DRENGU-455851 format. One record per residue (C-alpha): residue number from 1; residue in three letters; x, y, z. Coordinates in nm, 3 decimals, decimal comma, always signed. Example, Ala and Ser with C-alpha at 12.3 -4.5 7.8 and 13.67 -1.06 7.14 Angstrom:
<atom><seq>1</seq><type>Ala</type><x>+1,230</x><y>-0,450</y><z>+0,780</z></atom>
<atom><seq>2</seq><type>Ser</type><x>+1,367</x><y>-0,106</y><z>+0,714</z></atom>
REM end
This chain:
<atom><seq>1</seq><type>Unk</type><x>+0,879</x><y>+1,584</y><z>+1,118</z></atom>
<atom><seq>2</seq><type>Unk</type><x>+1,241</x><y>+1,571</y><z>+1,323</z></atom>
<atom><seq>3</seq><type>Unk</type><x>+1,488</x><y>+1,441</y><z>+1,141</z></atom>
<atom><seq>4</seq><type>Unk</type><x>+1,571</x><y>+1,120</y><z>+1,353</z></atom>
<atom><seq>5</seq><type>Unk</type><x>+1,260</x><y>+1,030</y><z>+1,172</z></atom>
<atom><seq>6</seq><type>Unk</type><x>+1,413</x><y>+1,077</y><z>+0,844</z></atom>
<atom><seq>7</seq><type>Unk</type><x>+1,568</x><y>+0,740</y><z>+0,682</z></atom>
<atom><seq>8</seq><type>Unk</type><x>+1,573</x><y>+0,860</y><z>+0,371</z></atom>
<atom><seq>9</seq><type>Unk</type><x>+1,674</x><y>+1,161</y><z>+0,205</z></atom>
<atom><seq>10</seq><type>Unk</type><x>+1,716</x><y>+1,284</y><z>-0,123</z></atom>
<atom><seq>11</seq><type>Unk</type><x>+1,797</x><y>+0,963</y><z>-0,280</z></atom>
<atom><seq>12</seq><type>Unk</type><x>+1,563</x><y>+0,841</y><z>-0,516</z></atom>
<atom><seq>13</seq><type>Unk</type><x>+1,799</x><y>+0,499</y><z>-0,563</z></atom>
<atom><seq>14</seq><type>Unk</type><x>+1,693</x><y>+0,398</y><z>-0,196</z></atom>
<atom><seq>15</seq><type>Unk</type><x>+1,381</x><y>+0,536</y><z>-0,221</z></atom>
<atom><seq>16</seq><type>Unk</type><x>+1,288</x><y>+0,297</y><z>-0,523</z></atom>
<atom><seq>17</seq><type>Unk</type><x>+1,510</x><y>-0,004</y><z>-0,444</z></atom>
<atom><seq>18</seq><type>Unk</type><x>+1,343</x><y>-0,016</y><z>-0,049</z></atom>
<atom><seq>19</seq><type>Unk</type><x>+0,996</x><y>-0,179</y><z>-0,246</z></atom>
<atom><seq>20</seq><type>Unk</type><x>+1,198</x><y>-0,407</y><z>-0,431</z></atom>
<atom><seq>21</seq><type>Unk</type><x>+1,508</x><y>-0,480</y><z>-0,293</z></atom>
<atom><seq>22</seq><type>Unk</type><x>+1,337</x><y>-0,574</y><z>+0,003</z></atom>
<atom><seq>23</seq><type>Unk</type><x>+1,001</x><y>-0,748</y><z>+0,089</z></atom>
<atom><seq>24</seq><type>Unk</type><x>+0,898</x><y>-0,405</y><z>+0,268</z></atom>
<atom><seq>25</seq><type>Unk</type><x>+0,598</x><y>-0,400</y><z>-0,011</z></atom>
<atom><seq>26</seq><type>Unk</type><x>+0,527</x><y>-0,778</y><z>+0,046</z></atom>
<atom><seq>27</seq><type>Unk</type><x>+0,504</x><y>-0,754</y><z>+0,386</z></atom>
<atom><seq>28</seq><type>Unk</type><x>+0,301</x><y>-0,472</y><z>+0,399</z></atom>
<atom><seq>29</seq><type>Unk</type><x>+0,091</x><y>-0,688</y><z>+0,146</z></atom>
<atom><seq>30</seq><type>Unk</type><x>+0,093</x><y>-0,967</y><z>+0,293</z></atom>
<atom><seq>31</seq><type>Unk</type><x>-0,090</x><y>-0,815</y><z>+0,632</z></atom>
<atom><seq>32</seq><type>Unk</type><x>-0,347</x><y>-0,649</y><z>+0,381</z></atom>
<atom><seq>33</seq><type>Unk</type><x>-0,450</x><y>-0,979</y><z>+0,243</z></atom>
<atom><seq>34</seq><type>Unk</type><x>-0,512</x><y>-1,150</y><z>+0,619</z></atom>
<atom><seq>35</seq><type>Unk</type><x>-0,752</x><y>-0,860</y><z>+0,713</z></atom>
<atom><seq>36</seq><type>Unk</type><x>-0,918</x><y>-0,951</y><z>+0,362</z></atom>
<atom><seq>37</seq><type>Unk</type><x>-0,928</x><y>-1,336</y><z>+0,395</z></atom>
<atom><seq>38</seq><type>Unk</type><x>-1,103</x><y>-1,228</y><z>+0,759</z></atom>
<atom><seq>39</seq><type>Unk</type><x>-1,339</x><y>-0,962</y><z>+0,579</z></atom>
<atom><seq>40</seq><type>Unk</type><x>-1,432</x><y>-1,226</y><z>+0,349</z></atom>
<atom><seq>41</seq><type>Unk</type><x>-1,501</x><y>-1,474</y><z>+0,579</z></atom>
<atom><seq>42</seq><type>Unk</type><x>-1,692</x><y>-1,259</y><z>+0,748</z></atom>
<atom><seq>43</seq><type>Unk</type><x>-1,889</x><y>-1,163</y><z>+0,459</z></atom>
<atom><seq>44</seq><type>Unk</type><x>-1,969</x><y>-1,593</y><z>+0,419</z></atom>
<atom><seq>45</seq><type>Unk</type><x>-2,098</x><y>-1,563</y><z>+0,721</z></atom>
<atom><seq>46</seq><type>Unk</type><x>-2,346</x><y>-1,321</y><z>+0,714</z></atom>
<atom><seq>47</seq><type>Unk</type><x>-2,445</x><y>-1,489</y><z>+0,347</z></atom>
<atom><seq>48</seq><type>Unk</type><x>-2,536</x><y>-1,817</y><z>+0,554</z></atom>
<atom><seq>49</seq><type>Unk</type><x>-2,716</x><y>-1,634</y><z>+0,802</z></atom>
<atom><seq>50</seq><type>Unk</type><x>-2,909</x><y>-1,486</y><z>+0,584</z></atom>
<atom><seq>51</seq><type>Unk</type><x>-3,004</x><y>-1,804</y><z>+0,392</z></atom>
<atom><seq>52</seq><type>Unk</type><x>-3,097</x><y>-1,903</y><z>+0,714</z></atom>
<atom><seq>53</seq><type>Unk</type><x>-3,335</x><y>-1,630</y><z>+0,847</z></atom>
<atom><seq>54</seq><type>Unk</type><x>-3,504</x><y>-1,565</y><z>+0,468</z></atom>
<atom><seq>55</seq><type>Unk</type><x>-3,522</x><y>-1,998</y><z>+0,517</z></atom>
<atom><seq>56</seq><type>Unk</type><x>-3,326</x><y>-2,016</y><z>+0,166</z></atom>
<atom><seq>57</seq><type>Unk</type><x>-3,065</x><y>-2,210</y><z>+0,288</z></atom>
<atom><seq>58</seq><type>Unk</type><x>-3,170</x><y>-2,554</y><z>+0,147</z></atom>
<atom><seq>59</seq><type>Unk</type><x>-3,304</x><y>-2,427</y><z>-0,163</z></atom>
<atom><seq>60</seq><type>Unk</type><x>-3,050</x><y>-2,581</y><z>-0,481</z></atom>
<atom><seq>61</seq><type>Unk</type><x>-2,980</x><y>-2,271</y><z>-0,669</z></atom>
<atom><seq>62</seq><type>Unk</type><x>-2,860</x><y>-2,107</y><z>-0,322</z></atom>
<atom><seq>63</seq><type>Unk</type><x>-2,727</x><y>-2,379</y><z>-0,269</z></atom>
<atom><seq>64</seq><type>Unk</type><x>-2,514</x><y>-2,338</y><z>-0,593</z></atom>
<atom><seq>65</seq><type>Unk</type><x>-2,463</x><y>-1,982</y><z>-0,589</z></atom>
<atom><seq>66</seq><type>Unk</type><x>-2,273</x><y>-2,001</y><z>-0,234</z></atom>
<atom><seq>67</seq><type>Unk</type><x>-2,081</x><y>-2,278</y><z>-0,356</z></atom>
<atom><seq>68</seq><type>Unk</type><x>-1,949</x><y>-2,015</y><z>-0,563</z></atom>
<atom><seq>69</seq><type>Unk</type><x>-1,904</x><y>-1,793</y><z>-0,356</z></atom>
<atom><seq>70</seq><type>Unk</type><x>-1,760</x><y>-1,956</y><z>-0,050</z></atom>
<atom><seq>71</seq><type>Unk</type><x>-1,490</x><y>-2,112</y><z>-0,355</z></atom>
<atom><seq>72</seq><type>Unk</type><x>-1,383</x><y>-1,780</y><z>-0,442</z></atom>
<atom><seq>73</seq><type>Unk</type><x>-1,304</x><y>-1,669</y><z>-0,057</z></atom>
<atom><seq>74</seq><type>Unk</type><x>-1,125</x><y>-1,994</y><z>-0,019</z></atom>
<atom><seq>75</seq><type>Unk</type><x>-0,913</x><y>-1,890</y><z>-0,325</z></atom>
<atom><seq>76</seq><type>Unk</type><x>-0,801</x><y>-1,588</y><z>-0,167</z></atom>
<atom><seq>77</seq><type>Unk</type><x>-0,750</x><y>-1,774</y><z>+0,189</z></atom>
<atom><seq>78</seq><type>Unk</type><x>-0,529</x><y>-2,008</y><z>+0,008</z></atom>
<atom><seq>79</seq><type>Unk</type><x>-0,348</x><y>-1,724</y><z>-0,168</z></atom>
<atom><seq>80</seq><type>Unk</type><x>-0,253</x><y>-1,605</y><z>+0,169</z></atom>
<atom><seq>81</seq><type>Unk</type><x>-0,126</x><y>-1,930</y><z>+0,328</z></atom>
<atom><seq>82</seq><type>Unk</type><x>+0,110</x><y>-2,022</y><z>-0,016</z></atom>
<atom><seq>83</seq><type>Unk</type><x>+0,213</x><y>-1,724</y><z>+0,061</z></atom>
<atom><seq>84</seq><type>Unk</type><x>+0,366</x><y>-1,795</y><z>+0,368</z></atom>
<atom><seq>85</seq><type>Unk</type><x>+0,423</x><y>-2,171</y><z>+0,272</z></atom>
<atom><seq>86</seq><type>Unk</type><x>+0,596</x><y>-2,088</y><z>-0,026</z></atom>
<atom><seq>87</seq><type>Unk</type><x>+0,786</x><y>-1,792</y><z>+0,118</z></atom>
<atom><seq>88</seq><type>Unk</type><x>+1,197</x><y>-1,796</y><z>+0,098</z></atom>
<atom><seq>89</seq><type>Unk</type><x>+1,465</x><y>-1,695</y><z>+0,331</z></atom>
<atom><seq>90</seq><type>Unk</type><x>+1,713</x><y>-1,503</y><z>+0,150</z></atom>
<atom><seq>91</seq><type>Unk</type><x>+2,109</x><y>-1,482</y><z>+0,185</z></atom>
<atom><seq>92</seq><type>Unk</type><x>+2,049</x><y>-1,191</y><z>+0,488</z></atom>
<atom><seq>93</seq><type>Unk</type><x>+1,807</x><y>-1,468</y><z>+0,677</z></atom>
<atom><seq>94</seq><type>Unk</type><x>+1,556</x><y>-1,200</y><z>+0,539</z></atom>
<atom><seq>95</seq><type>Unk</type><x>+1,208</x><y>-1,422</y><z>+0,493</z></atom>
<atom><seq>96</seq><type>Unk</type><x>+1,045</x><y>-1,328</y><z>+0,140</z></atom>
<atom><seq>97</seq><type>Unk</type><x>+0,683</x><y>-1,385</y><z>+0,148</z></atom>
<atom><seq>98</seq><type>Unk</type><x>+0,563</x><y>-1,581</y><z>-0,192</z></atom>
<atom><seq>99</seq><type>Unk</type><x>+0,555</x><y>-1,325</y><z>-0,442</z></atom>
<atom><seq>100</seq><type>Unk</type><x>+0,396</x><y>-1,482</y><z>-0,753</z></atom>
<atom><seq>101</seq><type>Unk</type><x>+0,107</x><y>-1,628</y><z>-0,469</z></atom>
<atom><seq>102</seq><type>Unk</type><x>+0,040</x><y>-1,228</y><z>-0,324</z></atom>
<atom><seq>103</seq><type>Unk</type><x>+0,080</x><y>-1,020</y><z>-0,662</z></atom>
<atom><seq>104</seq><type>Unk</type><x>-0,162</x><y>-1,316</y><z>-0,784</z></atom>
<atom><seq>105</seq><type>Unk</type><x>-0,462</x><y>-1,253</y><z>-0,557</z></atom>
<atom><seq>106</seq><type>Unk</type><x>-0,389</x><y>-0,909</y><z>-0,578</z></atom>
<atom><seq>107</seq><type>Unk</type><x>-0,460</x><y>-0,864</y><z>-0,927</z></atom>
<atom><seq>108</seq><type>Unk</type><x>-0,764</x><y>-1,073</y><z>-0,907</z></atom>
<atom><seq>109</seq><type>Unk</type><x>-0,885</x><y>-0,897</y><z>-0,584</z></atom>
<atom><seq>110</seq><type>Unk</type><x>-1,138</x><y>-0,619</y><z>-0,784</z></atom>
<atom><seq>111</seq><type>Unk</type><x>-1,269</x><y>-0,887</y><z>-0,981</z></atom>
<atom><seq>112</seq><type>Unk</type><x>-1,300</x><y>-1,175</y><z>-0,759</z></atom>
<atom><seq>113</seq><type>Unk</type><x>-1,446</x><y>-0,883</y><z>-0,469</z></atom>
<atom><seq>114</seq><type>Unk</type><x>-1,689</x><y>-0,756</y><z>-0,726</z></atom>
<atom><seq>115</seq><type>Unk</type><x>-1,815</x><y>-1,113</y><z>-0,802</z></atom>
<atom><seq>116</seq><type>Unk</type><x>-1,854</x><y>-1,171</y><z>-0,461</z></atom>
<atom><seq>117</seq><type>Unk</type><x>-2,046</x><y>-0,881</y><z>-0,375</z></atom>
<atom><seq>118</seq><type>Unk</type><x>-2,290</x><y>-0,964</y><z>-0,644</z></atom>
<atom><seq>119</seq><type>Unk</type><x>-2,371</x><y>-1,282</y><z>-0,558</z></atom>
<atom><seq>120</seq><type>Unk</type><x>-2,447</x><y>-1,197</y><z>-0,189</z></atom>
<atom><seq>121</seq><type>Unk</type><x>-2,697</x><y>-0,907</y><z>-0,366</z></atom>
<atom><seq>122</seq><type>Unk</type><x>-2,903</x><y>-1,195</y><z>-0,585</z></atom>
<atom><seq>123</seq><type>Unk</type><x>-2,916</x><y>-1,412</y><z>-0,232</z></atom>
<atom><seq>124</seq><type>Unk</type><x>-3,044</x><y>-1,121</y><z>-0,054</z></atom>
<atom><seq>125</seq><type>Unk</type><x>-3,296</x><y>-1,013</y><z>-0,279</z></atom>
<atom><seq>126</seq><type>Unk</type><x>-3,580</x><y>-0,785</y><z>-0,193</z></atom>
<atom><seq>127</seq><type>Unk</type><x>-3,481</x><y>-0,877</y><z>+0,177</z></atom>
<atom><seq>128</seq><type>Unk</type><x>-3,264</x><y>-0,573</y><z>+0,243</z></atom>
<atom><seq>129</seq><type>Unk</type><x>-3,507</x><y>-0,262</y><z>+0,099</z></atom>
<atom><seq>130</seq><type>Unk</type><x>-3,798</x><y>-0,381</y><z>+0,187</z></atom>
<atom><seq>131</seq><type>Unk</type><x>-3,737</x><y>-0,268</y><z>+0,597</z></atom>
<atom><seq>132</seq><type>Unk</type><x>-3,868</x><y>-0,043</y><z>+0,842</z></atom>
<atom><seq>133</seq><type>Unk</type><x>-3,743</x><y>+0,274</y><z>+0,784</z></atom>
<atom><seq>134</seq><type>Unk</type><x>-3,616</x><y>+0,327</y><z>+1,160</z></atom>
<atom><seq>135</seq><type>Unk</type><x>-3,550</x><y>+0,143</y><z>+1,521</z></atom>
<atom><seq>136</seq><type>Unk</type><x>-3,892</x><y>+0,334</y><z>+1,634</z></atom>
<atom><seq>137</seq><type>Unk</type><x>-4,112</x><y>+0,138</y><z>+1,423</z></atom>
<atom><seq>138</seq><type>Unk</type><x>-4,094</x><y>-0,119</y><z>+1,648</z></atom>
<atom><seq>139</seq><type>Unk</type><x>-4,241</x><y>+0,058</y><z>+1,912</z></atom>
<atom><seq>140</seq><type>Unk</type><x>-4,483</x><y>+0,298</y><z>+1,673</z></atom>
<atom><seq>141</seq><type>Unk</type><x>-4,836</x><y>+0,096</y><z>+1,798</z></atom>
<atom><seq>142</seq><type>Unk</type><x>-4,937</x><y>+0,141</y><z>+1,402</z></atom>
<atom><seq>143</seq><type>Unk</type><x>-4,706</x><y>-0,007</y><z>+1,302</z></atom>
<atom><seq>144</seq><type>Unk</type><x>-4,560</x><y>-0,253</y><z>+1,571</z></atom>
<atom><seq>145</seq><type>Unk</type><x>-4,787</x><y>-0,531</y><z>+1,553</z></atom>
<atom><seq>146</seq><type>Unk</type><x>-4,777</x><y>-0,571</y><z>+1,173</z></atom>
<atom><seq>147</seq><type>Unk</type><x>-4,372</x><y>-0,536</y><z>+1,164</z></atom>
<atom><seq>148</seq><type>Unk</type><x>-4,364</x><y>-0,814</y><z>+1,416</z></atom>
<atom><seq>149</seq><type>Unk</type><x>-4,615</x><y>-1,026</y><z>+1,201</z></atom>
<atom><seq>150</seq><type>Unk</type><x>-4,492</x><y>-0,959</y><z>+0,859</z></atom>
<atom><seq>151</seq><type>Unk</type><x>-4,076</x><y>-0,918</y><z>+0,891</z></atom>
<atom><seq>152</seq><type>Unk</type><x>-4,049</x><y>-1,290</y><z>+1,093</z></atom>
<atom><seq>153</seq><type>Unk</type><x>-3,872</x><y>-1,562</y><z>+0,994</z></atom>
<atom><seq>154</seq><type>Unk</type><x>-3,938</x><y>-1,930</y><z>+1,039</z></atom>
<atom><seq>155</seq><type>Unk</type><x>-3,669</x><y>-1,944</y><z>+1,272</z></atom>
<atom><seq>156</seq><type>Unk</type><x>-3,617</x><y>-1,545</y><z>+1,423</z></atom>
<atom><seq>157</seq><type>Unk</type><x>-3,798</x><y>-1,287</y><z>+1,542</z></atom>
<atom><seq>158</seq><type>Unk</type><x>-3,899</x><y>-0,964</y><z>+1,335</z></atom>
<atom><seq>159</seq><type>Unk</type><x>-3,648</x><y>-0,747</y><z>+1,537</z></atom>
<atom><seq>160</seq><type>Unk</type><x>-3,356</x><y>-1,101</y><z>+1,451</z></atom>
<atom><seq>161</seq><type>Unk</type><x>-3,406</x><y>-1,088</y><z>+1,100</z></atom>
<atom><seq>162</seq><type>Unk</type><x>-3,415</x><y>-0,688</y><z>+1,018</z></atom>
<atom><seq>163</seq><type>Unk</type><x>-3,085</x><y>-0,645</y><z>+1,219</z></atom>
<atom><seq>164</seq><type>Unk</type><x>-2,921</x><y>-0,877</y><z>+1,000</z></atom>
<atom><seq>165</seq><type>Unk</type><x>-3,066</x><y>-0,770</y><z>+0,688</z></atom>
<atom><seq>166</seq><type>Unk</type><x>-2,922</x><y>-0,402</y><z>+0,792</z></atom>
<atom><seq>167</seq><type>Unk</type><x>-2,613</x><y>-0,565</y><z>+0,855</z></atom>
<atom><seq>168</seq><type>Unk</type><x>-2,634</x><y>-0,705</y><z>+0,521</z></atom>
<atom><seq>169</seq><type>Unk</type><x>-2,739</x><y>-0,334</y><z>+0,369</z></atom>
<atom><seq>170</seq><type>Unk</type><x>-2,468</x><y>-0,158</y><z>+0,564</z></atom>
<atom><seq>171</seq><type>Unk</type><x>-2,194</x><y>-0,448</y><z>+0,383</z></atom>
<atom><seq>172</seq><type>Unk</type><x>-2,301</x><y>-0,390</y><z>+0,064</z></atom>
<atom><seq>173</seq><type>Unk</type><x>-2,535</x><y>-0,111</y><z>+0,020</z></atom>
<atom><seq>174</seq><type>Unk</type><x>-2,483</x><y>+0,199</y><z>+0,250</z></atom>
<atom><seq>175</seq><type>Unk</type><x>-2,236</x><y>+0,446</y><z>+0,141</z></atom>
<atom><seq>176</seq><type>Unk</type><x>-1,991</x><y>+0,268</y><z>+0,395</z></atom>
<atom><seq>177</seq><type>Unk</type><x>-2,059</x><y>-0,038</y><z>+0,217</z></atom>
<atom><seq>178</seq><type>Unk</type><x>-1,979</x><y>+0,133</y><z>-0,115</z></atom>
<atom><seq>179</seq><type>Unk</type><x>-1,707</x><y>+0,301</y><z>-0,020</z></atom>
<atom><seq>180</seq><type>Unk</type><x>-1,565</x><y>-0,065</y><z>+0,131</z></atom>
<atom><seq>181</seq><type>Unk</type><x>-1,633</x><y>-0,215</y><z>-0,221</z></atom>
<atom><seq>182</seq><type>Unk</type><x>-1,392</x><y>+0,112</y><z>-0,393</z></atom>
<atom><seq>183</seq><type>Unk</type><x>-1,149</x><y>+0,058</y><z>-0,130</z></atom>
<atom><seq>184</seq><type>Unk</type><x>-1,128</x><y>-0,317</y><z>-0,232</z></atom>
<atom><seq>185</seq><type>Unk</type><x>-1,115</x><y>-0,252</y><z>-0,569</z></atom>
<atom><seq>186</seq><type>Unk</type><x>-0,829</x><y>-0,018</y><z>-0,583</z></atom>
<atom><seq>187</seq><type>Unk</type><x>-0,659</x><y>-0,128</y><z>-0,309</z></atom>
<atom><seq>188</seq><type>Unk</type><x>-0,357</x><y>-0,296</y><z>-0,508</z></atom>
<atom><seq>189</seq><type>Unk</type><x>-0,366</x><y>+0,058</y><z>-0,742</z></atom>
<atom><seq>190</seq><type>Unk</type><x>-0,410</x><y>-0,032</y><z>-1,112</z></atom>
<atom><seq>191</seq><type>Unk</type><x>-0,482</x><y>-0,411</y><z>-1,194</z></atom>
<atom><seq>192</seq><type>Unk</type><x>-0,271</x><y>-0,360</y><z>-1,508</z></atom>
<atom><seq>193</seq><type>Unk</type><x>+0,064</x><y>-0,278</y><z>-1,277</z></atom>
<atom><seq>194</seq><type>Unk</type><x>-0,004</x><y>-0,554</y><z>-0,975</z></atom>
<atom><seq>195</seq><type>Unk</type><x>+0,004</x><y>-0,793</y><z>-1,323</z></atom>
<atom><seq>196</seq><type>Unk</type><x>+0,310</x><y>-0,687</y><z>-1,431</z></atom>
<atom><seq>197</seq><type>Unk</type><x>+0,452</x><y>-0,744</y><z>-1,077</z></atom>
<atom><seq>198</seq><type>Unk</type><x>+0,292</x><y>-1,142</y><z>-1,165</z></atom>
<atom><seq>199</seq><type>Unk</type><x>+0,405</x><y>-1,128</y><z>-1,492</z></atom>
<atom><seq>200</seq><type>Unk</type><x>+0,763</x><y>-1,054</y><z>-1,343</z></atom>
<atom><seq>201</seq><type>Unk</type><x>+0,761</x><y>-1,294</y><z>-1,084</z></atom>
<atom><seq>202</seq><type>Unk</type><x>+0,601</x><y>-1,596</y><z>-1,194</z></atom>
<atom><seq>203</seq><type>Unk</type><x>+0,860</x><y>-1,869</y><z>-1,286</z></atom>
<atom><seq>204</seq><type>Unk</type><x>+0,817</x><y>-1,923</y><z>-1,663</z></atom>
<atom><seq>205</seq><type>Unk</type><x>+1,133</x><y>-2,130</y><z>-1,635</z></atom>
<atom><seq>206</seq><type>Unk</type><x>+0,957</x><y>-2,386</y><z>-1,466</z></atom>
<atom><seq>207</seq><type>Unk</type><x>+0,688</x><y>-2,354</y><z>-1,742</z></atom>
<atom><seq>208</seq><type>Unk</type><x>+0,890</x><y>-2,377</y><z>-2,070</z></atom>
<atom><seq>209</seq><type>Unk</type><x>+1,147</x><y>-2,664</y><z>-1,918</z></atom>
<atom><seq>210</seq><type>Unk</type><x>+0,819</x><y>-2,865</y><z>-1,983</z></atom>
<atom><seq>211</seq><type>Unk</type><x>+0,722</x><y>-2,740</y><z>-2,317</z></atom>
<atom><seq>212</seq><type>Unk</type><x>+1,124</x><y>-2,844</y><z>-2,346</z></atom>
<atom><seq>213</seq><type>Unk</type><x>+1,122</x><y>-3,197</y><z>-2,250</z></atom>
<atom><seq>214</seq><type>Unk</type><x>+0,788</x><y>-3,284</y><z>-2,464</z></atom>
<atom><seq>215</seq><type>Unk</type><x>+0,986</x><y>-3,110</y><z>-2,780</z></atom>
<atom><seq>216</seq><type>Unk</type><x>+1,306</x><y>-3,371</y><z>-2,708</z></atom>
<atom><seq>217</seq><type>Unk</type><x>+1,116</x><y>-3,697</y><z>-2,693</z></atom>
<atom><seq>218</seq><type>Unk</type><x>+1,209</x><y>-3,892</y><z>-2,946</z></atom>
<atom><seq>219</seq><type>Unk</type><x>+0,956</x><y>-3,977</y><z>-3,202</z></atom>
<atom><seq>220</seq><type>Unk</type><x>+0,885</x><y>-4,324</y><z>-3,117</z></atom>
<atom><seq>221</seq><type>Unk</type><x>+0,739</x><y>-4,135</y><z>-2,775</z></atom>
<atom><seq>222</seq><type>Unk</type><x>+0,522</x><y>-3,949</y><z>-3,029</z></atom>
<atom><seq>223</seq><type>Unk</type><x>+0,312</x><y>-4,265</y><z>-3,250</z></atom>
<atom><seq>224</seq><type>Unk</type><x>+0,043</x><y>-4,135</y><z>-2,985</z></atom>
<atom><seq>225</seq><type>Unk</type><x>-0,015</x><y>-3,853</y><z>-3,276</z></atom>
<atom><seq>226</seq><type>Unk</type><x>+0,114</x><y>-3,924</y><z>-3,589</z></atom>
<atom><seq>227</seq><type>Unk</type><x>+0,005</x><y>-3,577</y><z>-3,675</z></atom>
<atom><seq>228</seq><type>Unk</type><x>+0,234</x><y>-3,417</y><z>-3,480</z></atom>
<atom><seq>229</seq><type>Unk</type><x>+0,481</x><y>-3,189</y><z>-3,717</z></atom>
<atom><seq>230</seq><type>Unk</type><x>+0,827</x><y>-3,165</y><z>-3,532</z></atom>
REM end
């Protein structure tokens, strides 16, 4: 490592402070949330196309599950936007993304991601495991006709449907897909540490002032609840 690339050497204080007295930690995770939001948008599109090709897109039960899936995806995206909208500029002119918005979504990411993947598993049913074992089955004279007949859907050919379901399997079921799930679960580190970050950054003062104002109301304003013990 060339010395000109070394910024901190044997200085534990600066090593620690670079993460908490500068927005470096938040900048790194802000771009990670942008990546994650894009990934979830792709995942939602994959689920939508899967429903269309299997003919289940208009099924009320499927629409309910998709509503839950897109709600969770929208929460993550909204948290990303909130990090930018609620950003603050310090006395040095440095922009700090919203700590609360950033760490809140990171704290829940492992739980939300698992639920979103589970929804897609439920939507796929047996569609991802009842697939041809190889692309060569499409050209094998003994299997090609049956595959073309039985794997097609009302709106797609057998090749189109199998390609999409294979992609879905790669996303959630393959070794590659499972590694991604493990990555998203522990990307932010142990969830209790990230939740502690939220606890440190949350504006409790604003919340407790509402309680104090309510407790300070004159007695006449509490007649709606005469049993209230003040």
